[in-house]
C-alpha positions as CSV (number, residue, x, y, z in Angstrom):
1,M,-51.0,240.4,-83.7
2,Q,-53.0,239.0,-86.5
3,T,-56.5,237.8,-85.8
4,T,-58.6,235.2,-87.4
5,M,-60.9,238.0,-88.7
6,N,-57.8,239.2,-90.7
7,L,-57.7,235.7,-92.2
8,L,-61.4,235.7,-93.0
9,E,-61.1,239.2,-94.6
10,K,-58.2,237.8,-96.9
11,A,-60.4,234.8,-97.8
12,I,-63.4,237.0,-98.6
13,E,-61.3,239.0,-101.1
14,I,-60.9,235.7,-103.0
15,K,-64.4,234.2,-102.6
16,S,-67.7,235.0,-100.9
17,I,-68.5,233.6,-97.5
18,S,-71.1,231.4,-99.1
19,E,-68.5,230.0,-101.5
20,W,-66.1,229.3,-98.6
21,T,-68.9,227.7,-96.6
22,R,-69.6,225.3,-99.5
23,K,-65.9,224.6,-100.3
24,L,-65.1,223.8,-96.6
25,G,-68.2,221.7,-96.1
26,L,-69.6,223.9,-93.3
27,S,-73.1,224.7,-92.3
28,R,-74.6,227.7,-94.1
29,Q,-74.3,229.9,-91.0
30,A,-70.9,228.8,-89.7
31,L,-68.7,231.6,-91.1
32,Y,-71.4,234.3,-90.6
33,T,-71.7,233.2,-86.9
34,A,-67.9,233.2,-86.5
35,R,-67.7,236.7,-88.0
36,D,-70.4,237.9,-85.6
37,R,-68.5,236.3,-82.7
38,G,-65.3,237.8,-83.9
39,N,-63.2,234.7,-84.2
40,L,-62.8,231.4,-86.1
41,S,-62.4,228.0,-84.6
42,P,-58.9,226.5,-84.9
43,A,-60.2,223.9,-87.3
44,I,-61.9,226.4,-89.6
45,A,-58.9,228.8,-89.4
46,G,-56.5,226.1,-90.3
47,S,-58.6,224.9,-93.3
48,L,-59.2,228.4,-94.6
49,A,-55.5,229.3,-94.3
50,E,-54.6,226.1,-96.2
51,E,-57.0,227.0,-99.0
52,I,-55.6,230.5,-99.5
53,G,-51.9,229.5,-99.2
54,E,-51.3,230.7,-95.6
55,D,-49.5,228.7,-92.9
56,S,-52.3,226.6,-91.3
57,K,-50.3,225.9,-88.2
58,E,-49.9,229.6,-87.5
59,W,-53.6,230.3,-87.9
60,I,-54.6,227.3,-85.7
61,V,-52.4,228.7,-82.9
62,I,-53.9,232.2,-83.3
63,A,-57.5,230.8,-83.3
64,A,-56.7,228.7,-80.2
65,L,-55.3,231.7,-78.3
66,E,-58.3,233.8,-79.4
67,S,-60.8,231.3,-78.0
68,E,-59.1,231.1,-74.5
69,R,-60.6,233.0,-71.6
70,E,-58.6,235.9,-70.3
71,S,-56.0,234.7,-67.8
72,A,-52.4,235.2,-66.9
73,C,-51.6,232.0,-68.9
74,K,-53.3,233.4,-72.0
75,E,-51.4,236.7,-71.7
76,R,-48.1,234.9,-71.3
77,M,-48.8,232.7,-74.4
78,V,-49.9,235.6,-76.5
79,R,-46.7,237.5,-75.6
80,K,-44.6,234.4,-76.4
81,W,-46.4,233.9,-79.7
82,K,-45.9,237.5,-80.7
83,N,-42.2,237.2,-80.0
84,A,-41.9,234.0,-81.9
85,S,-43.8,235.4,-84.8
86,Q,-41.6,238.5,-85.0
87,N,-38.4,236.4,-84.7
88,M,-39.6,234.1,-87.6
89,R,-40.3,237.2,-89.8
90,N,-36.9,238.6,-89.1
91,L,-35.1,235.6,-90.5
């Protein structure tokens, strides 16, 4: 499954973290902190995806799932999301 760090890596290939921070109107440290934490918030992921031409809805869902605590519900939703993503790619 893709992670929001994959999205951030794609974005960094286009512009630097500092440039993205300014473009998205974030605090100076927002993307650095997210990178250190290992995930983007759903709002930042959606905005960044939109800016680089990716599906913002998909990235918002991925970010929301990443931010959830480990639980049976999270595992079920991750499995469901993986299956749905694979089915959409096979169309």
